[in-house]
CHARMM-style PDB file with segment names, atoms N, HN, CA, C and O in Angstrom:
ATOM      1  N   MET     1       0.859  -1.169   0.000  1.00  0.00      PROA
ATOM      2  CA  MET     1       0.000   0.000   0.000  1.00  0.00      PROA
ATOM      3  C   MET     1       0.909   1.238   0.000  1.00  0.00      PROA
ATOM      4  O   MET     1       1.842   1.339   0.796  1.00  0.00      PROA
ATOM      5  N   SER     2       0.619   2.159  -0.896  1.00  0.00      PROA
ATOM      6  HN  SER     2      -0.139   2.077  -1.543  1.00  0.00      PROA
ATOM      7  CA  SER     2       1.419   3.385  -0.965  1.00  0.00      PROA
ATOM      8  C   SER     2       1.006   4.352   0.144  1.00  0.00      PROA
ATOM      9  O   SER     2      -0.030   4.182   0.787  1.00  0.00      PROA
ATOM     10  N   SER     3       1.833   5.358   0.349  1.00  0.00      PROA
ATOM     11  HN  SER     3       2.675   5.496  -0.173  1.00  0.00      PROA
ATOM     12  CA  SER     3       1.549   6.312   1.430  1.00  0.00      PROA
ATOM     13  C   SER     3       0.266   7.106   1.167  1.00  0.00      PROA
ATOM     14  O   SER     3      -0.476   7.399   2.104  1.00  0.00      PROA
ATOM     15  N   TRP     4      -0.005   7.460  -0.100  1.00  0.00      PROA
ATOM     16  HN  TRP     4       0.599   7.222  -0.862  1.00  0.00      PROA
ATOM     17  CA  TRP     4      -1.233   8.209  -0.375  1.00  0.00      PROA
ATOM     18  C   TRP     4      -2.460   7.332  -0.142  1.00  0.00      PROA
ATOM     19  O   TRP     4      -3.502   7.825   0.292  1.00  0.00      PROA
ATOM     20  N   GLU     5      -2.341   6.026  -0.429  1.00  0.00      PROA
ATOM     21  HN  GLU     5      -1.494   5.626  -0.782  1.00  0.00      PROA
ATOM     22  CA  GLU     5      -3.467   5.125  -0.183  1.00  0.00      PROA
ATOM     23  C   GLU     5      -3.738   4.990   1.315  1.00  0.00      PROA
ATOM     24  O   GLU     5      -4.890   4.958   1.745  1.00  0.00      PROA
ATOM     25  N   ARG     6      -2.672   4.911   2.096  1.00  0.00      PROA
ATOM     26  HN  ARG     6      -1.735   4.936   1.745  1.00  0.00      PROA
ATOM     27  CA  ARG     6      -2.824   4.827   3.551  1.00  0.00      PROA
ATOM     28  C   ARG     6      -3.448   6.117   4.087  1.00  0.00      PROA
ATOM     29  O   ARG     6      -4.328   6.076   4.947  1.00  0.00      PROA
ATOM     30  N   ALA     7      -2.990   7.260   3.575  1.00  0.00      PROA
ATOM     31  HN  ALA     7      -2.275   7.293   2.877  1.00  0.00      PROA
ATOM     32  CA  ALA     7      -3.544   8.550   4.001  1.00  0.00      PROA
ATOM     33  C   ALA     7      -5.027   8.636   3.655  1.00  0.00      PROA
ATOM     34  O   ALA     7      -5.824   9.125   4.455  1.00  0.00      PROA
ATOM     35  N   MET     8      -5.398   8.162   2.465  1.00  0.00      PROA
ATOM     36  HN  MET     8      -4.750   7.764   1.816  1.00  0.00      PROA
ATOM     37  CA  MET     8      -6.801   8.182   2.049  1.00  0.00      PROA
ATOM     38  C   MET     8      -7.628   7.261   2.940  1.00  0.00      PROA
ATOM     39  O   MET     8      -8.758   7.592   3.299  1.00  0.00      PROA
ATOM     40  N   GLU     9      -7.075   6.119   3.292  1.00  0.00      PROA
ATOM     41  HN  GLU     9      -6.157   5.850   2.999  1.00  0.00      PROA
ATOM     42  CA  GLU     9      -7.767   5.181   4.178  1.00  0.00      PROA
ATOM     43  C   GLU     9      -8.052   5.822   5.541  1.00  0.00      PROA
ATOM     44  O   GLU     9      -9.156   5.693   6.069  1.00  0.00      PROA
ATOM     45  N   ILE    10      -7.071   6.503   6.099  1.00  0.00      PROA
ATOM     46  HN  ILE    10      -6.174   6.608   5.669  1.00  0.00      PROA
ATOM     47  CA  ILE    10      -7.237   7.174   7.395  1.00  0.00      PROA
ATOM     48  C   ILE    10      -8.242   8.319   7.275  1.00  0.00      PROA
ATOM     49  O   ILE    10      -9.101   8.487   8.141  1.00  0.00      PROA
ATOM     50  N   PHE    11      -8.135   9.099   6.209  1.00  0.00      PROA
ATOM     51  HN  PHE    11      -7.438   8.962   5.506  1.00  0.00      PROA
ATOM     52  CA  PHE    11      -9.044  10.215   5.960  1.00  0.00      PROA
ATOM     53  C   PHE    11     -10.492   9.723   5.885  1.00  0.00      PROA
ATOM     54  O   PHE    11     -11.381  10.302   6.508  1.00  0.00      PROA
ATOM     55  N   GLU    12     -10.720   8.655   5.121  1.00  0.00      PROA
ATOM     56  HN  GLU    12      -9.998   8.185   4.615  1.00  0.00      PROA
ATOM     57  CA  GLU    12     -12.069   8.087   4.999  1.00  0.00      PROA
ATOM     58  C   GLU    12     -12.553   7.532   6.335  1.00  0.00      PROA
ATOM     59  O   GLU    12     -13.739   7.632   6.650  1.00  0.00      PROA
ATOM     60  N   TRP    13     -11.658   6.952   7.120  1.00  0.00      PROA
ATOM     61  HN  TRP    13     -10.694   6.871   6.865  1.00  0.00      PROA
ATOM     62  CA  TRP    13     -12.021   6.428   8.437  1.00  0.00      PROA
ATOM     63  C   TRP    13     -12.526   7.557   9.328  1.00  0.00      PROA
ATOM     64  O   TRP    13     -13.541   7.413  10.009  1.00  0.00      PROA
ATOM     65  N   PHE    14     -11.804   8.697   9.320  1.00  0.00      PROA
ATOM     66  HN  PHE    14     -10.979   8.814   8.767  1.00  0.00      PROA
ATOM     67  CA  PHE    14     -12.243   9.853  10.108  1.00  0.00      PROA
ATOM     68  C   PHE    14     -13.631  10.310   9.664  1.00  0.00      PROA
ATOM     69  O   PHE    14     -14.468  10.637  10.506  1.00  0.00      PROA
ATOM     70  N   LYS    15     -13.885  10.337   8.365  1.00  0.00      PROA
ATOM     71  HN  LYS    15     -13.206  10.072   7.682  1.00  0.00      PROA
ATOM     72  CA  LYS    15     -15.189  10.768   7.859  1.00  0.00      PROA
ATOM     73  C   LYS    15     -16.291   9.802   8.280  1.00  0.00      PROA
ATOM     74  O   LYS    15     -17.389  10.233   8.634  1.00  0.00      PROA
ATOM     75  N   ARG    16     -16.012   8.506   8.244  1.00  0.00      PROA
ATOM     76  HN  ARG    16     -15.120   8.156   7.956  1.00  0.00      PROA
ATOM     77  CA  ARG    16     -17.019   7.502   8.624  1.00  0.00      PROA
ATOM     78  C   ARG    16     -17.331   7.527  10.113  1.00  0.00      PROA
ATOM     79  O   ARG    16     -18.477   7.305  10.503  1.00  0.00      PROA
ATOM     80  N   LYS    17     -16.339   7.790  10.948  1.00  0.00      PROA
ATOM     81  HN  LYS    17     -15.408   7.970  10.631  1.00  0.00      PROA
ATOM     82  CA  LYS    17     -16.527   7.750  12.399  1.00  0.00      PROA
ATOM     83  C   LYS    17     -17.609   8.717  12.856  1.00  0.00      PROA
ATOM     84  O   LYS    17     -18.387   8.396  13.754  1.00  0.00      PROA
ATOM     85  N   GLY    18     -17.666   9.884  12.255  1.00  0.00      PROA
ATOM     86  HN  GLY    18     -17.034  10.145  11.525  1.00  0.00      PROA
ATOM     87  CA  GLY    18     -18.693  10.844  12.606  1.00  0.00      PROA
ATOM     88  C   GLY    18     -18.409  11.657  13.865  1.00  0.00      PROA
ATOM     89  O   GLY    18     -18.935  12.760  14.018  1.00  0.00      PROA
ATOM     90  N   CYS    19     -17.593  11.134  14.757  1.00  0.00      PROA
ATOM     91  HN  CYS    19     -17.165  10.239  14.633  1.00  0.00      PROA
ATOM     92  CA  CYS    19     -17.302  11.888  15.983  1.00  0.00      PROA
ATOM     93  C   CYS    19     -16.110  12.833  15.787  1.00  0.00      PROA
ATOM     94  O   CYS    19     -15.781  13.618  16.677  1.00  0.00      PROA
ATOM     95  N   TYR    20     -15.469  12.751  14.617  1.00  0.00      PROA
ATOM     96  HN  TYR    20     -15.736  12.113  13.895  1.00  0.00      PROA
ATOM     97  CA  TYR    20     -14.373  13.655  14.295  1.00  0.00      PROA
ATOM     98  C   TYR    20     -14.840  14.586  13.192  1.00  0.00      PROA
ATOM     99  O   TYR    20     -15.336  14.132  12.161  1.00  0.00      PROA
ATOM    100  N   GLU    21     -14.687  15.872  13.402  1.00  0.00      PROA
ATOM    101  HN  GLU    21     -14.284  16.240  14.240  1.00  0.00      PROA
ATOM    102  CA  GLU    21     -15.105  16.830  12.391  1.00  0.00      PROA
ATOM    103  C   GLU    21     -13.895  17.243  11.565  1.00  0.00      PROA
ATOM    104  O   GLU    21     -12.968  17.874  12.075  1.00  0.00      PROA
ATOM    105  N   LEU    22     -13.911  16.883  10.286  1.00  0.00      PROA
ATOM    106  HN  LEU    22     -14.664  16.371   9.871  1.00  0.00      PROA
ATOM    107  CA  LEU    22     -12.822  17.268   9.397  1.00  0.00      PROA
ATOM    108  C   LEU    22     -12.986  18.737   9.030  1.00  0.00      PROA
ATOM    109  O   LEU    22     -14.101  19.214   8.821  1.00  0.00      PROA
ATOM    110  N   ASN    23     -11.875  19.442   8.954  1.00  0.00      PROA
ATOM    111  HN  ASN    23     -10.969  19.054   9.124  1.00  0.00      PROA
ATOM    112  CA  ASN    23     -11.932  20.853   8.600  1.00  0.00      PROA
ATOM    113  C   ASN    23     -10.992  21.126   7.435  1.00  0.00      PROA
ATOM    114  O   ASN    23     -10.430  20.198   6.853  1.00  0.00      PROA
ATOM    115  N   VAL    24     -10.825  22.381   7.098  1.00  0.00      PROA
ATOM    116  HN  VAL    24     -11.282  23.135   7.570  1.00  0.00      PROA
ATOM    117  CA  VAL    24     -10.031  22.772   5.936  1.00  0.00      PROA
ATOM    118  C   VAL    24      -8.580  22.307   6.064  1.00  0.00      PROA
ATOM    119  O   VAL    24      -7.941  22.023   5.051  1.00  0.00      PROA
ATOM    120  N   ILE    25      -8.059  22.225   7.253  1.00  0.00      PROA
ATOM    121  HN  ILE    25      -8.578  22.456   8.076  1.00  0.00      PROA
ATOM    122  CA  ILE    25      -6.681  21.761   7.445  1.00  0.00      PROA
ATOM    123  C   ILE    25      -6.553  20.303   7.018  1.00  0.00      PROA
ATOM    124  O   ILE    25      -5.602  19.943   6.323  1.00  0.00      PROA
ATOM    125  N   HSD    26      -7.498  19.463   7.425  1.00  0.00      PROA
ATOM    126  HN  HSD    26      -8.270  19.755   7.989  1.00  0.00      PROA
ATOM    127  CA  HSD    26      -7.466  18.048   7.047  1.00  0.00      PROA
ATOM    128  C   HSD    26      -7.543  17.892   5.526  1.00  0.00      PROA
ATOM    129  O   HSD    26      -6.802  17.104   4.937  1.00  0.00      PROA
ATOM    130  N   TYR    27      -8.440  18.645   4.901  1.00  0.00      PROA
ATOM    131  HN  TYR    27      -9.042  19.285   5.379  1.00  0.00      PROA
ATOM    132  CA  TYR    27      -8.581  18.565   3.448  1.00  0.00      PROA
ATOM    133  C   TYR    27      -7.322  19.066   2.751  1.00  0.00      PROA
ATOM    134  O   TYR    27      -6.899  18.475   1.757  1.00  0.00      PROA
ATOM    135  N   ASN    28      -6.715  20.138   3.245  1.00  0.00      PROA
ATOM    136  HN  ASN    28      -7.059  20.619   4.051  1.00  0.00      PROA
ATOM    137  CA  ASN    28      -5.484  20.649   2.641  1.00  0.00      PROA
ATOM    138  C   ASN    28      -4.356  19.639   2.738  1.00  0.00      PROA
ATOM    139  O   ASN    28      -3.593  19.467   1.787  1.00  0.00      PROA
ATOM    140  N   ILE    29      -4.242  18.972   3.875  1.00  0.00      PROA
ATOM    141  HN  ILE    29      -4.861  19.112   4.647  1.00  0.00      PROA
ATOM    142  CA  ILE    29      -3.215  17.940   4.034  1.00  0.00      PROA
ATOM    143  C   ILE    29      -3.450  16.820   3.024  1.00  0.00      PROA
ATOM    144  O   ILE    29      -2.519  16.381   2.350  1.00  0.00      PROA
ATOM    145  N   MET    30      -4.683  16.364   2.922  1.00  0.00      PROA
ATOM    146  HN  MET    30      -5.440  16.721   3.470  1.00  0.00      PROA
ATOM    147  CA  MET    30      -4.999  15.272   2.001  1.00  0.00      PROA
ATOM    148  C   MET    30      -4.753  15.684   0.556  1.00  0.00      PROA
ATOM    149  O   MET    30      -4.205  14.906  -0.224  1.00  0.00      PROA
ATOM    150  N   LEU    31      -5.150  16.892   0.194  1.00  0.00      PROA
ATOM    151  HN  LEU    31      -5.596  17.525   0.828  1.00  0.00      PROA
ATOM    152  CA  LEU    31      -4.917  17.372  -1.171  1.00  0.00      PROA
ATOM    153  C   LEU    31      -3.428  17.491  -1.463  1.00  0.00      PROA
ATOM    154  O   LEU    31      -2.998  17.208  -2.581  1.00  0.00      PROA
ATOM    155  N   GLY    32      -2.633  17.904  -0.476  1.00  0.00      PROA
ATOM    156  HN  GLY    32      -2.983  18.133   0.432  1.00  0.00      PROA
ATOM    157  CA  GLY    32      -1.183  17.976  -0.649  1.00  0.00      PROA
ATOM    158  C   GLY    32      -0.571  16.608  -0.887  1.00  0.00      PROA
ATOM    159  O   GLY    32       0.279  16.447  -1.762  1.00  0.00      PROA
ATOM    160  N   ILE    33      -1.002  15.625  -0.111  1.00  0.00      PROA
ATOM    161  HN  ILE    33      -1.693  15.756   0.599  1.00  0.00      PROA
ATOM    162  CA  ILE    33      -0.498  14.254  -0.270  1.00  0.00      PROA
ATOM    163  C   ILE    33      -0.847  13.719  -1.657  1.00  0.00      PROA
ATOM    164  O   ILE    33       0.006  13.156  -2.343  1.00  0.00      PROA
ATOM    165  N   LEU    34      -2.092  13.895  -2.063  1.00  0.00      PROA
ATOM    166  HN  LEU    34      -2.785  14.353  -1.506  1.00  0.00      PROA
ATOM    167  CA  LEU    34      -2.521  13.407  -3.374  1.00  0.00      PROA
ATOM    168  C   LEU    34      -1.833  14.167  -4.505  1.00  0.00      PROA
ATOM    169  O   LEU    34      -1.498  13.576  -5.532  1.00  0.00      PROA
ATOM    170  N   GLY    35      -1.621  15.456  -4.329  1.00  0.00      PROA
ATOM    171  HN  GLY    35      -1.893  15.936  -3.495  1.00  0.00      PROA
ATOM    172  CA  GLY    35      -0.931  16.246  -5.346  1.00  0.00      PROA
ATOM    173  C   GLY    35       0.510  15.815  -5.522  1.00  0.00      PROA
ATOM    174  O   GLY    35       0.993  15.708  -6.649  1.00  0.00      PROA
ATOM    175  N   ARG    36       1.210  15.565  -4.409  1.00  0.00      PROA
ATOM    176  HN  ARG    36       0.818  15.652  -3.493  1.00  0.00      PROA
ATOM    177  CA  ARG    36       2.597  15.095  -4.498  1.00  0.00      PROA
ATOM    178  C   ARG    36       2.680  13.728  -5.176  1.00  0.00      PROA
ATOM    179  O   ARG    36       3.661  13.423  -5.853  1.00  0.00      PROA
ATOM    180  N   ALA    37       1.650  12.915  -4.991  1.00  0.00      PROA
ATOM    181  HN  ALA    37       0.853  13.163  -4.441  1.00  0.00      PROA
ATOM    182  CA  ALA    37       1.607  11.592  -5.626  1.00  0.00      PROA
ATOM    183  C   ALA    37       1.113  11.689  -7.074  1.00  0.00      PROA
ATOM    184  O   ALA    37       1.088  10.692  -7.795  1.00  0.00      PROA
ATOM    185  N   ARG    38       0.721  12.898  -7.491  1.00  0.00      PROA
ATOM    186  HN  ARG    38       0.741  13.709  -6.905  1.00  0.00      PROA
ATOM    187  CA  ARG    38       0.161  13.143  -8.825  1.00  0.00      PROA
ATOM    188  C   ARG    38      -1.046  12.243  -9.100  1.00  0.00      PROA
ATOM    189  O   ARG    38      -1.216  11.707 -10.195  1.00  0.00      PROA
ATOM    190  N   ASN    39      -1.858  12.103  -8.086  1.00  0.00      PROA
ATOM    191  HN  ASN    39      -1.720  12.539  -7.197  1.00  0.00      PROA
ATOM    192  CA  ASN    39      -3.058  11.277  -8.182  1.00  0.00      PROA
ATOM    193  C   ASN    39      -4.254  12.205  -8.388  1.00  0.00      PROA
ATOM    194  O   ASN    39      -5.043  12.441  -7.473  1.00  0.00      PROA
ATOM    195  N   TRP    40      -4.366  12.720  -9.605  1.00  0.00      PROA
ATOM    196  HN  TRP    40      -3.725  12.528 -10.348  1.00  0.00      PROA
ATOM    197  CA  TRP    40      -5.330  13.780  -9.897  1.00  0.00      PROA
ATOM    198  C   TRP    40      -6.774  13.302  -9.805  1.00  0.00      PROA
ATOM    199  O   TRP    40      -7.646  14.091  -9.441  1.00  0.00      PROA
ATOM    200  N   SER    41      -7.055  12.057 -10.116  1.00  0.00      PROA
ATOM    201  HN  SER    41      -6.346  11.416 -10.412  1.00  0.00      PROA
ATOM    202  CA  SER    41      -8.443  11.584 -10.040  1.00  0.00      PROA
ATOM    203  C   SER    41      -8.948  11.597  -8.602  1.00  0.00      PROA
ATOM    204  O   SER    41     -10.111  11.921  -8.361  1.00  0.00      PROA
ATOM    205  N   HSD    42      -8.098  11.252  -7.652  1.00  0.00      PROA
ATOM    206  HN  HSD    42      -7.154  10.988  -7.848  1.00  0.00      PROA
ATOM    207  CA  HSD    42      -8.501  11.289  -6.253  1.00  0.00      PROA
ATOM    208  C   HSD    42      -8.559  12.724  -5.725  1.00  0.00      PROA
ATOM    209  O   HSD    42      -9.354  13.027  -4.835  1.00  0.00      PROA
ATOM    210  N   VAL    43      -7.720  13.604  -6.272  1.00  0.00      PROA
ATOM    211  HN  VAL    43      -7.074  13.358  -6.994  1.00  0.00      PROA
ATOM    212  CA  VAL    43      -7.787  15.020  -5.884  1.00  0.00      PROA
ATOM    213  C   VAL    43      -9.159  15.563  -6.257  1.00  0.00      PROA
ATOM    214  O   VAL    43      -9.807  16.223  -5.445  1.00  0.00      PROA
ATOM    215  N   GLU    44      -9.604  15.290  -7.476  1.00  0.00      PROA
ATOM    216  HN  GLU    44      -9.078  14.754  -8.135  1.00  0.00      PROA
ATOM    217  CA  GLU    44     -10.922  15.746  -7.916  1.00  0.00      PROA
ATOM    218  C   GLU    44     -12.014  15.142  -7.053  1.00  0.00      PROA
ATOM    219  O   GLU    44     -12.966  15.835  -6.695  1.00  0.00      PROA
ATOM    220  N   PHE    45     -11.901  13.871  -6.712  1.00  0.00      PROA
ATOM    221  HN  PHE    45     -11.128  13.307  -7.002  1.00  0.00      PROA
ATOM    222  CA  PHE    45     -12.883  13.184  -5.873  1.00  0.00      PROA
ATOM    223  C   PHE    45     -12.942  13.821  -4.490  1.00  0.00      PROA
ATOM    224  O   PHE    45     -14.025  14.021  -3.941  1.00  0.00      PROA
ATOM    225  N   CYS    46     -11.790  14.135  -3.934  1.00  0.00      PROA
ATOM    226  HN  CYS    46     -10.910  13.972  -4.380  1.00  0.00      PROA
ATOM    227  CA  CYS    46     -11.710  14.728  -2.597  1.00  0.00      PROA
ATOM    228  C   CYS    46     -12.330  16.131  -2.595  1.00  0.00      PROA
ATOM    229  O   CYS    46     -13.009  16.509  -1.640  1.00  0.00      PROA
ATOM    230  N   VAL    47     -12.100  16.883  -3.642  1.00  0.00      PROA
ATOM    231  HN  VAL    47     -11.549  16.575  -4.418  1.00  0.00      PROA
ATOM    232  CA  VAL    47     -12.633  18.242  -3.738  1.00  0.00      PROA
ATOM    233  C   VAL    47     -14.147  18.211  -3.919  1.00  0.00      PROA
ATOM    234  O   VAL    47     -14.853  19.080  -3.406  1.00  0.00      PROA
ATOM    235  N   MET    48     -14.644  17.222  -4.639  1.00  0.00      PROA
ATOM    236  HN  MET    48     -14.071  16.516  -5.056  1.00  0.00      PROA
ATOM    237  CA  MET    48     -16.077  17.138  -4.927  1.00  0.00      PROA
ATOM    238  C   MET    48     -16.891  16.819  -3.684  1.00  0.00      PROA
ATOM    239  O   MET    48     -18.064  17.187  -3.620  1.00  0.00      PROA
ATOM    240  N   LYS    49     -16.317  16.154  -2.702  1.00  0.00      PROA
ATOM    241  HN  LYS    49     -15.364  15.855  -2.754  1.00  0.00      PROA
ATOM    242  CA  LYS    49     -17.078  15.732  -1.519  1.00  0.00      PROA
ATOM    243  C   LYS    49     -17.304  16.853  -0.573  1.00  0.00      PROA
ATOM    244  OT1 LYS    49     -17.927  16.664   0.471  1.00  0.00      PROA
TER     245      LYS     49
END
């Protein structure tokens, strides 16, 4: 599993839990990780949600 996949897994886990409120900082971190990995399809998916 690559680092961006692990980061996405953790990010999705936080969203599913419901007791953690994701904010702009969390999204910026995730977008940075995906951007460095040049994973543009997931960047678009993350922005759309």
